BAVO-16766 format. One record per residue: residue in three letters; x negated, y, z of N, C-alpha, C in turn. Coordinates in steps of 0.2 Angstrom, whole numbers, padded with zeros to 4 digits, always signed. Atoms other than C-alpha are relative to their C-alpha. Last residue first. Layout:
! BAVO-16766
ALAXYZXYZXYZ;...
//
This chain:
! BAVO-16766
GLU+0004-0006+0004-0131+0047+0074+0004+0008+0000;GLY-0004-0005-0008-0119+0037+0090-0006+0006-0001;LEU+0009-0002-0004-0127+0021+0079+0000+0008+0006;PHE+0003+0005+0000-0109+0012+0074-0008+0001+0003;ILE-0004+0006-0004-0099+0027+0074-0006-0003+0002;TYR-0003-0002-0006-0112+0042+0070+0007-0006+0003;ASN+0005+0001-0009-0120+0031+0059+0004+0006+0005;TYR+0001+0005-0005-0104+0026+0050-0005+0001+0005;ILE-0004-0001-0004-0099+0047+0046-0001-0008+0005;LEU-0001-0001-0005-0117+0050+0040+0006-0003+0007;LYS+0007+0003-0006-0117+0036+0028-0003+0004+0007;ILE-0007+0008-0007-0098+0042+0025-0011-0003-0002;GLY+0004+0006+0002-0106+0061+0020+0002-0007+0001;VAL+0007-0002-0007-0096+0074+0030+0001-0005-0007;ASN+0005+0002+0007-0081+0077+0015-0005+0000+0002;ARG+0003-0004+0001-0067+0085+0027-0007+0001-0003;ASN-0003-0003+0003-0056+0071+0029-0003+0010-0002;LEU+0001+0000+0007-0070+0061+0031+0008+0005-0006;MET+0006-0001+0000-0074+0070+0047-0001+0000-0007;GLU+0004-0007+0001-0058+0070+0053-0002+0001-0004;THR-0002-0004+0009-0056+0051+0049+0002+0009+0002;ALA+0002+0002+0010-0072+0050+0059+0006+0000-0007;GLU+0006-0006+0003-0067+0058+0077+0000+0000-0011;ILE-0005-0004-0003-0055+0041+0080-0003+0007-0006;THR-0005+0003+0008-0067+0030+0072+0003+0004-0001;ARG+0003-0005+0005-0078+0041+0087+0000-0003-0005;GLN+0000-0010+0000-0066+0039+0099-0006-0002-0006;GLU-0005+0000+0004-0067+0018+0094+0000+0007+0001;ILE-0002-0003+0007-0084+0018+0096+0006+0001+0001;ARG+0003-0007+0001-0086+0025+0114+0004+0000-0007;TYR-0006-0008+0000-0070+0013+0118-0003+0004-0002;LEU-0008-0002+0004-0080+0000+0113+0002+0007+0000;HIS-0002-0001+0008-0096+0003+0120+0006+0000-0002;GLU+0004-0004-0002-0089+0003+0139+0001+0002-0007;LYS-0009-0005+0002-0076-0013+0135-0003+0008-0003;SER-0002-0004-0008-0095-0020+0136+0007+0003-0005;VAL+0000-0006+0002-0103-0031+0119+0005+0003+0008;SER+0008-0004+0002-0114-0046+0119+0004+0006+0002;ASN+0006+0000-0007-0101-0059+0126-0006+0002-0003;LEU-0006-0006-0005-0086-0053+0113-0003-0002+0006;PHE+0002-0007+0002-0101-0059+0099+0006+0002+0005;GLU+0006-0002-0002-0105-0075+0103-0002+0007-0001;MET+0003-0001-0006-0087-0077+0103-0006-0001+0006;LYS+0005+0006-0002-0084-0074+0087-0002+0001+0008;ILE+0001-0003-0005-0065-0065+0082-0010-0003+0001;ASN+0006-0001+0006-0058-0075+0068-0006+0007+0002;ASN+0007+0006+0000-0047-0081+0083-0004-0001-0005;ASN-0002+0005+0005-0037-0066+0083-0009-0006+0000;SER+0002-0004+0007-0033-0063+0100-0002-0004-0005;GLN+0004+0004+0004-0026-0071+0116-0003+0005-0004;PHE-0007+0000+0003-0025-0061+0132-0004-0003-0009;GLY-0002+0007+0001-0043-0061+0144+0007-0003-0004;ASP-0004+0001-0005-0047-0045+0146+0004-0005+0001;LYS+0004+0001-0004-0060-0044+0133+0005-0001+0009;ALA+0005+0009-0002-0051-0054+0122-0004+0002+0008;ARG-0003+0006-0001-0039-0038+0120+0000-0005+0002;ILE-0002-0004-0007-0053-0026+0120+0006-0006+0001;PHE+0006+0000-0008-0060-0036+0107+0003+0002+0003;GLU+0004+0006-0002-0047-0035+0097-0002-0003+0004;LYS-0007+0003-0004-0040-0016+0101-0002-0008+0000;ILE-0001-0002-0007-0058-0016+0094+0005+0002+0005;LEU+0005+0001-0002-0057-0022+0076-0001-0002+0009;TYR-0004+0005+0001-0041-0014+0071-0001-0005+0004;LEU-0004-0001-0006-0050+0002+0076+0003-0005+0003;THR+0007-0002-0008-0065-0004+0062+0006+0002+0009;GLU+0002+0006-0004-0050-0011+0052-0006+0001+0006;ASP-0008+0007-0005-0041+0004+0049-0003-0005+0004;LEU+0000+0000-0006-0061+0014+0048+0004-0003+0002;VAL+0006+0002-0002-0066+0001+0033+0002+0004+0007;ILE-0001+0007-0003-0050+0003+0027-0003-0001+0004;ASN-0003-0002-0005-0052+0025+0026+0003-0010+0000;GLU+0005-0001-0004-0067+0020+0017+0005+0000+0005;LYS-0001+0002-0002-0062+0016+0000+0001+0000+0010;GLU-0009-0002+0001-0065+0026-0012+0003-0007+0005;LYS+0000-0007+0006-0084+0014-0011+0009+0002+0000;TYR-0007-0004-0002-0080+0000+0002+0002+0006-0004;LEU-0005+0004-0002-0097-0012-0002+0010+0002-0001;THR+0003+0002+0008-0112+0002-0009+0011-0007+0001;VAL-0001-0006+0003-0104+0012+0011-0001-0002-0010;LEU-0008-0004+0001-0101-0004+0018+0002+0005-0003;GLU-0002+0003+0002-0117-0013+0013+0006+0006+0002;ASP-0002-0003+0009-0128+0001+0016+0006-0004-0002;ILE-0001-0006+0000-0122+0000+0034+0002+0002-0007;LYS-0005+0000+0000-0126-0016+0035+0005+0002-0001;SER-0001+0005+0005-0144-0017+0031+0010+0001-0002;ASN+0002-0004+0006-0143-0004+0045+0003-0004-0007;VAL-0007-0004-0001-0137-0017+0057-0001+0007-0008;GLU-0010+0004+0004-0148-0028+0047+0003+0003+0004;GLY-0001+0001+0008-0161-0013+0051+0004-0006-0003;PHE+0001-0006+0005-0159-0010+0069-0003+0001-0012;TYR-0002-0004+0006-0156-0025+0077+0001+0004-0007;GLU-0001+0009+0001-0168-0027+0090+0002+0001-0007;ILE+0002+0000+0007-0163-0008+0091-0007-0010-0004;ASN+0006+0005-0004-0149-0012+0099-0003+0003-0007;LYS+0007-0003-0005-0136+0001+0098-0007-0001+0005;GLY+0001-0006+0004-0126-0006+0082-0006+0002+0007;PHE+0007+0001+0003-0127-0022+0087-0003+0008+0000;VAL+0004+0000-0006-0109-0024+0095-0009-0001-0004;VAL-0002-0003-0007-0099-0014+0082-0004-0005+0005;ILE+0005-0004+0000-0115-0021+0067+0008+0005+0004;LYS+0012-0001-0001-0112-0038+0068+0000+0010+0003;GLN+0002+0004-0003-0090-0037+0068-0008+0001+0004;LEU+0000-0004-0004-0091-0024+0056-0001-0004+0006;ILE+0003-0007-0001-0097-0035+0044+0000+0005+0006;GLU+0009-0002-0003-0091-0049+0048-0003+0004-0001;SER-0001-0002-0010-0074-0040+0049-0004-0004+0000;LEU+0000-0005-0006-0074-0035+0031-0004+0000+0007;ALA+0008+0003-0002-0079-0055+0024-0003+0010+0002;LEU+0007+0003-0002-0066-0057+0028-0004-0001+0003;TYR-0001-0002-0009-0055-0041+0025-0007-0003+0005;ASP+0004-0008-0003-0061-0045+0006+0000+0003+0010;LYS+0006+0001+0000-0057-0062+0006-0005+0008+0000;TRP+0002+0001-0010-0039-0056+0013-0006-0003+0001;GLY+0005-0004-0004-0038-0049-0005-0001+0001+0008;ASP+0002+0001-0005-0033-0064-0012-0006+0007+0003;ASN+0006-0001+0004-0021-0057-0024-0007-0001+0004;LEU+0000+0002+0010-0006-0066-0018-0003+0002-0005;LEU+0002+0006+0002-0014-0070+0001+0003+0002-0008;LEU+0007+0001+0001-0017-0049+0005-0001-0010-0004;GLY+0003-0004+0008+0001-0044-0002-0009-0001-0001;VAL-0003+0001+0007+0009-0054+0009-0002+0001-0003;ARG-0002-0009+0008+0003-0039+0023-0001-0008-0003;GLY-0008-0001+0002+0008-0052+0038+0000+0005-0005;ARG-0003-0004-0008-0010-0051+0049+0008+0003-0004;SER-0006-0006+0001-0019-0054+0032+0003+0001+0007;VAL+0000-0005+0001-0035-0062+0042+0007+0005-0002;GLN+0003-0003-0006-0027-0073+0052+0000+0007+0000;ALA-0006-0005-0006-0012-0079+0038-0002+0004+0005;ALA-0003-0003+0002-0031-0083+0026+0006+0004+0005;ILE+0005-0007-0001-0039-0090+0040+0001+0007-0003;GLU-0001-0001-0007-0022-0104+0045-0005+0010-0001;ALA-0005-0003+0001-0022-0105+0024+0001+0001+0008;ASP+0000-0006-0002-0038-0110+0021+0006+0004+0000;LYS+0004-0003-0006-0038-0127+0024+0000+0006-0002;GLY+0005+0009-0003-0026-0132+0010+0000+0004+0006;PHE+0005-0002-0007-0019-0111+0005-0005-0008-0001;ASN+0003+0006+0004-0004-0120-0010-0009+0000+0004;LEU-0002-0001+0009+0008-0106-0012-0011-0004+0004;LYS-0005+0002+0007+0018-0115+0002-0006+0006-0005;ARG+0003+0004+0003+0003-0113+0012+0004-0003-0002;ALA+0007+0004+0002+0000-0100+0015+0000-0003-0002;ILE+0001-0004+0008+0019-0093+0015-0007-0001-0005;LYS-0002+0006+0006+0019-0103+0030+0001+0002-0007;TYR+0004+0006+0001+0007-0096+0039+0002-0003-0006;THR+0006+0002+0005+0014-0080+0035-0004-0007-0002;GLU-0002-0001+0009+0030-0084+0043-0007+0002-0005;GLU-0004+0009+0002+0019-0091+0059+0005+0003-0005;PHE+0007+0006+0003+0007-0076+0057+0005-0006+0000;THR+0004+0001-0002+0023-0061+0059-0004-0008-0002;LEU-0003+0007+0002+0025-0053+0042+0000-0003+0009;GLU+0008+0005+0000+0019-0036+0043+0007-0006+0002;LYS+0006+0000-0004+0034-0024+0040-0003-0006-0002;LEU+0003+0005+0002+0045-0014+0026-0007-0002+0010;SER+0009+0002-0005+0056-0001+0029-0002-0008+0001;LEU+0000+0004-0001+0073+0008+0016-0007-0005+0003;GLU+0008+0004+0000+0076+0022+0016+0001-0008+0002;GLN+0000+0007-0005+0089+0030+0008-0006-0001+0001;CYS+0002+0009+0003+0083+0047+0002+0004-0006+0006;ARG-0003+0004+0007+0088+0063+0004+0000-0005-0004;SER-0009-0002-0002+0087+0067+0025-0001+0000-0008;ARG-0002+0005-0003+0068+0063+0018+0006-0003+0003;VAL+0004+0003+0007+0063+0078+0007+0006-0008+0004;THR-0007+0002+0006+0069+0090+0019+0002-0006-0006;PRO-0008+0003-0002+0061+0081+0032+0005+0003-0002;LEU-0008-0005-0005+0047+0084+0024+0004-0002+0004;LEU-0002-0001+0004+0032+0067+0022+0007+0009+0002;ARG+0002-0005+0006+0019+0068+0030+0006+0002-0005;SER-0001-0007+0000+0028+0056+0042-0004+0008-0003;VAL-0006+0000+0005+0032+0043+0029-0001+0007+0006;GLU+0000-0005-0004+0014+0038+0032+0008+0006-0002;LYS+0000+0003-0005+0014+0023+0019+0004+0002+0008;ALA+0003-0005-0004+0028+0029+0008-0004-0004+0010;ILE+0005+0006-0005+0033+0023-0007-0003+0004+0002;LEU+0010-0003-0001+0045+0035-0018+0000-0007+0007;VAL+0003+0005-0006+0060+0027-0029-0007+0004+0006;PHE+0007-0001-0004+0071+0040-0038-0004-0006+0005;GLN+0005+0007-0003+0082+0033-0052-0005+0004+0001;VAL+0009+0001-0003+0088+0047-0064+0001-0007+0007;TYR+0002+0004+0004+0105+0046-0077-0005-0002+0003;ASP-0003+0007+0000+0118+0053-0065-0004-0005-0002;PRO-0008+0001+0006+0108+0069-0064+0002-0009+0000;PRO+0003+0002+0006+0100+0070-0047+0004+0000-0005;GLU-0008-0003+0004+0110+0086-0034-0008-0005-0008;GLU-0008+0003-0003+0099+0079-0019+0007+0000-0002;LEU-0005+0004-0002+0084+0076-0027+0004+0000+0007;ILE-0001+0005+0008+0082+0087-0040+0003-0009+0005;LYS-0011+0000+0003+0086+0102-0029+0000-0006-0005;LEU-0003-0005-0002+0068+0099-0017+0011-0001-0003;LEU-0004+0008+0002+0056+0091-0031+0007+0002+0006;ALA-0002+0000+0004+0049+0108-0030+0004-0006-0004;ASN-0003-0003+0002+0046+0107-0012+0004+0001-0007;GLN-0004+0002-0002+0040+0091-0013+0005+0007+0001;CYS-0006-0001+0003+0026+0101-0025+0007-0005+0004;SER-0003-0009+0006+0023+0117-0015+0003-0009-0002;ALA-0008-0004-0001+0022+0103-0001-0001+0003-0001;ASN-0003-0005-0004+0010+0089-0007+0005+0006+0002;LEU-0005-0008+0005+0016+0074-0015-0001+0006+0007;ALA+0004-0009+0002+0002+0065-0007+0001+0002-0005;GLU-0001-0004-0004+0018+0056+0003-0008+0004-0001;SER-0005-0009+0004+0023+0049-0012+0000+0007+0007;PRO-0003+0000-0008+0008+0036-0013+0009+0006+0000;GLU+0007+0007-0005+0015+0030-0025-0004+0005-0003;VAL+0004-0006-0004+0032+0041-0032-0003-0005+0004;ILE+0003+0005-0007+0042+0025-0045-0008+0006+0005;PHE+0008-0004-0003+0053+0039-0056-0002-0006+0006;ILE+0006+0004-0011+0066+0028-0063-0005+0002-0003;LEU+0006-0003+0003+0076+0036-0081-0001-0003+0007;LYS+0005-0006-0004+0094+0026-0080-0009-0001-0003;ARG-0006-0005-0005+0103+0015-0089+0000+0005+0003;GLY-0002+0002-0006+0088+0010-0104+0008+0003+0006;GLU-0006+0004+0001+0086+0016-0118+0001-0003+0005;TYR+0004+0001+0007+0075+0033-0122+0007-0007-0003;PRO+0004+0007+0002+0084+0038-0104+0001-0002-0008;PRO+0000+0007-0004+0092+0054-0103-0004-0005-0002;LEU-0005+0003+0007+0081+0075-0106+0002-0010+0005;GLU-0001-0005+0002+0074+0085-0090+0008-0003-0009;ALA-0008-0004+0005+0072+0075-0084+0007+0002-0001;VAL+0001+0006+0004+0054+0074-0091+0007-0004+0002;LYS-0001-0004+0006+0052+0091-0087+0004-0007-0005;LEU-0004-0005+0000+0054+0087-0069+0002+0001-0008;ILE-0008+0001-0003+0045+0072-0069+0007+0004-0002;ASP-0003+0009-0006+0030+0069-0075+0003+0001+0003;GLU+0000+0004+0005+0027+0086-0080+0000-0003-0004;ARG+0001-0003+0006+0031+0097-0068+0001-0002-0006;VAL-0008-0001+0001+0027+0084-0056+0006+0008-0005;GLN-0004+0010+0001+0012+0081-0062+0004+0004+0003;GLU-0001+0000+0010+0007+0103-0065+0005-0009+0002;ILE-0010-0005+0001+0014+0105-0043-0002-0002-0009;VAL+0000-0006+0000-0002+0090-0038+0009+0003-0004;ILE-0005+0001+0007+0001+0071-0034+0000+0009+0001;GLN-0006-0002-0001-0016+0073-0018+0005-0002-0008;THR-0003+0005-0004-0032+0063-0014+0009+0002+0002;ARG+0000-0006-0005-0039+0066-0031+0004-0003+0006;MET-0007-0001-0003-0049+0054-0038+0001+0005+0002;LYS+0001+0003-0006-0066+0060-0046+0006-0001+0003;GLY+0000+0006-0004-0067+0064-0061-0001-0007+0004;MET+0009+0003-0005-0076+0081-0056+0002-0008-0004;GLU+0005-0004+0006-0059+0089-0068-0007-0004+0000;GLY+0000-0009+0001-0046+0077-0056-0004+0003-0008;GLU+0007-0004-0002-0044+0058-0058+0001+0009-0001;LYS+0003+0003+0006-0023+0053-0054-0009+0005+0000;LEU+0008-0002+0001-0016+0048-0040-0001+0001-0009;THR+0006-0004-0004+0001+0043-0045-0005+0003-0002;ILE+0001-0004-0002+0019+0041-0051-0006+0000+0002;TYR+0005+0000-0008+0024+0027-0062-0005+0006+0002;ARG+0007-0007-0004+0038+0033-0073-0001-0005+0006;LEU+0004-0001-0006+0051+0018-0080-0008+0004+0001;ASP-0003-0004-0005+0062+0022-0096-0003+0000+0007;PRO-0001-0006-0001+0052+0016-0108+0000+0003+0005;PHE-0009+0001+0004+0050-0002-0103-0003+0009+0003;ILE-0004-0003+0008+0030-0002-0105+0006+0000-0002;ASN+0000-0006-0001+0027-0011-0087-0001+0002-0006;LYS+0006+0002+0005+0025-0030-0096-0002+0008+0002;LYS+0003+0002-0001+0035-0033-0083-0004-0002-0002;ILE+0000-0003-0006+0047-0019-0086-0005-0007+0004;LYS+0004-0003+0003+0047-0024-0105-0001+0003+0007;LYS+0007+0000+0004+0052-0041-0103-0006+0003+0002;CYS+0005+0005-0001+0065-0036-0091-0006+0000+0000;SER+0004-0010-0004+0071-0023-0105-0003-0005+0006;LEU+0003-0004+0003+0072-0037-0119-0001+0005+0008;CYS-0001-0004+0007+0081-0051-0110-0005+0003+0001;LYS-0003+0004+0008+0075-0066-0098+0001+0006-0003;ASN+0007-0001+0000+0068-0058-0078+0002-0003-0009;CYS+0004+0009+0003+0088-0062-0076-0005-0001-0004;ALA+0001+0003+0005+0087-0047-0063-0002-0004-0003;PHE+0006+0000-0001+0094-0045-0044-0002-0001-0010;PRO+0000-0003+0002+0113-0045-0046-0008+0004+0000;ASP-0005+0008-0006+0119-0057-0052-0003+0001+0005;PRO+0000+0002-0003+0111-0044-0070+0003-0005+0005;LYS-0003+0007-0004+0113-0048-0086-0003+0003+0007;GLU-0008+0005+0004+0107-0035-0097+0006-0003+0003;CYS-0004+0005+0002+0094-0025-0083+0006-0002-0003;GLU+0001-0001+0004+0090-0009-0078+0002-0005-0008;LEU-0005-0007+0001+0095-0006-0062+0001-0002-0008;ALA-0007+0001-0003+0088-0025-0056+0005+0006-0003;ALA-0003+0007+0007+0074-0025-0067+0006+0002+0001;SER+0001-0004+0006+0069-0005-0056+0003-0005-0004;ILE-0007-0005+0004+0077-0015-0041-0001+0005-0004;ILE-0006+0004-0002+0063-0028-0042+0005+0004+0001;TYR-0001+0004+0009+0049-0015-0049+0006-0006+0003;ALA-0005-0010+0006+0052-0001-0033+0002-0005-0007;LEU-0009+0000+0001+0052-0022-0023+0005+0006-0002;THR-0004+0007+0003+0033-0027-0029+0010+0003+0003;THR+0000-0001+0008+0029-0007-0026+0003-0007-0001;LYS-0002-0006+0002+0033-0010-0005+0002+0002-0010;GLY-0006+0001+0005+0027-0027-0006+0003+0005+0000;VAL-0005+0006-0002+0016-0029+0014+0006+0000-0007;SER-0001+0008+0000+0001-0024+0006+0006-0003+0003;PRO+0000+0000+0004+0000-0005+0016+0000-0010-0003;PRO+0006+0001+0004+0011-0003+0028-0003+0000-0005;GLY+0002+0003-0003+0029+0004+0026-0008-0002-0003;SER+0004-0002-0008+0041+0014+0018-0003-0010+0003;ILE+0004+0008+0000+0050+0011+0001-0005+0004+0004;LEU+0008-0002-0004+0059+0029+0001+0001-0006+0002;LEU+0002+0007-0004+0077+0026-0011-0009+0004+0001;THR+0006-0001-0005+0082+0042-0021+0000-0003+0005;GLN+0004-0002+0002+0099+0038-0030-0009+0002+0001;GLY+0004-0006+0002+0105+0025-0017-0006+0005-0005;LEU+0007+0002-0004+0112+0009-0016-0003+0007-0007;LYS+0001-0005-0005+0131+0011-0016-0011+0000+0001;GLY+0001-0006+0004+0134+0000-0030+0000+0007+0005;SER-0002-0004+0001+0140-0015-0024+0000+0007+0000;LYS-0008+0000-0002+0131-0026-0026+0007+0003+0000;LEU+0001+0000+0005+0113-0016-0026+0010-0002-0004;LEU-0001-0007+0001+0118-0012-0009-0001+0001-0006;ASN-0009-0003+0000+0123-0030-0004+0000+0008-0003;GLU-0005+0001+0003+0104-0036-0012+0010+0003+0000;VAL-0003-0002+0009+0097-0023-0007+0006-0004-0002;ARG+0000-0009-0001+0102-0025+0012-0001+0000-0006;LYS-0009+0001-0001+0102-0047+0012+0003+0010-0004;VAL+0001+0003+0005+0081-0045+0004+0008+0002+0000;ILE+0002-0003+0004+0077-0034+0019+0005+0000-0009;ASP-0003-0006-0001+0085-0045+0032-0001+0008-0005;GLN-0008-0001+0005+0079-0057+0023+0004+0003+0003;SER-0009+0002-0005+0061-0051+0030+0005+0000-0003;SER-0002-0004-0005+0048-0053+0014+0006-0003+0009;TYR+0000+0007-0008+0041-0062+0003-0001+0006+0007;PHE+0002-0008-0003+0043-0055-0016+0002-0004+0006;ASN+0009-0007-0003+0040-0063-0029+0001+0007+0004;ASP+0004+0007-0002+0059-0076-0028-0010+0001-0002;ILE+0002-0002-0007+0065-0058-0029-0001-0007+0004;THR-0008+0003-0001+0064-0055-0046-0001+0000+0005;ILE-0011-0006+0003+0055-0043-0055+0002-0003+0002;PRO-0003+0007-0005+0034-0051-0053+0007+0007+0004;TYR-0004-0003-0005+0024-0039-0066+0003-0002+0003;GLU+0005-0002-0007+0011-0046-0074+0003-0001+0003;LEU-0005-0005-0006+0020-0052-0093-0006+0000+0007;GLU+0004+0003-0006+0008-0058-0106+0004+0004+0003;LYS+0002+0007+0000+0014-0052-0125-0002-0003+0008;ILE-0001+0001-0007+0029-0041-0129-0004-0008-0001;ASP+0001+0008-0001+0023-0031-0143+0000-0001+0006;PRO+0008+0000-0003+0030-0011-0140+0003-0009-0004;GLU+0001+0007-0006+0045-0007-0149-0007-0005+0001;GLU+0000+0007+0003+0045+0013-0154-0002-0006+0004;PHE+0010+0002-0002+0050+0027-0143+0002-0009-0005;LYS+0000+0009-0003+0067+0032-0151-0007+0001+0000;ALA+0002+0002+0004+0066+0052-0150-0001-0010+0000;ARG+0006-0003+0001+0077+0060-0137-0006-0005-0005;ALA+0004+0007-0003+0091+0063-0136-0006+0001-0001;MET+0002+0002+0002+0098+0085-0134-0001-0007+0000;
//
């Protein structure tokens, strides 16, 4: 049974990067993907893993475009109709599966079984509308609960010839071993400071290139979308409350900064916790005499003890579990930084 004809959309402004020129990562990864495409040995179930903002989604779109391009060499030509539609994210045979809002309007923390049945298994019963492949990009794939992963096992093991899966994960340990064993994995890593700094200069960051590279910490996505500025602002907030949280003289200012975290980083609490742990590690390294992030202010470094840093580190680790139990975020921040 064929699919109904898909109405031709109007191609206007283009958005998604689909060429290898738009991908800033290890040349080893670039070469491996190129060889897989040339040899036809690209697995039908890919797992692209790595930390946030290192190019996982970009690589998924680059590979998808190469598979659908009318004249790949081996990457996408960037000119044909298929390429243009993928760049606009309106290609009918490219399905992006991600978290959805729940009944109360709050973003779910899991991809649920109904999504898998309706958006993947049911769709995969029929061949593509117009492309060579019917491609499913699943991100974050570790958000697939156990029922979802088990429901996908059969199609991952024996997918129809026309189906391509691209699973994107930050925490591959949360994928079932049976799922991961069916995947061909491409693992991305943060770049070195030197590599990141070189890219920042290439992108004409000018006098901000060094600080942008430092704050980005090898996560090139933060350079490309100016996210490094948000991380710089977050670092400045965290440094103050980590150092002065228990000092009664600064209570009003610290409490105000905690309110800023609650407001500015709503639904990004994990980022705050991750950055807190990173900052503490950098403080401790600097206290031990090692070269550390130049963004750490010496006045703060000299005002905090390692014992205080270790206590906050332990409370931050505990806070992750508190967050999973839906404890109020203001209470969590007060516990971490004020010890309340």
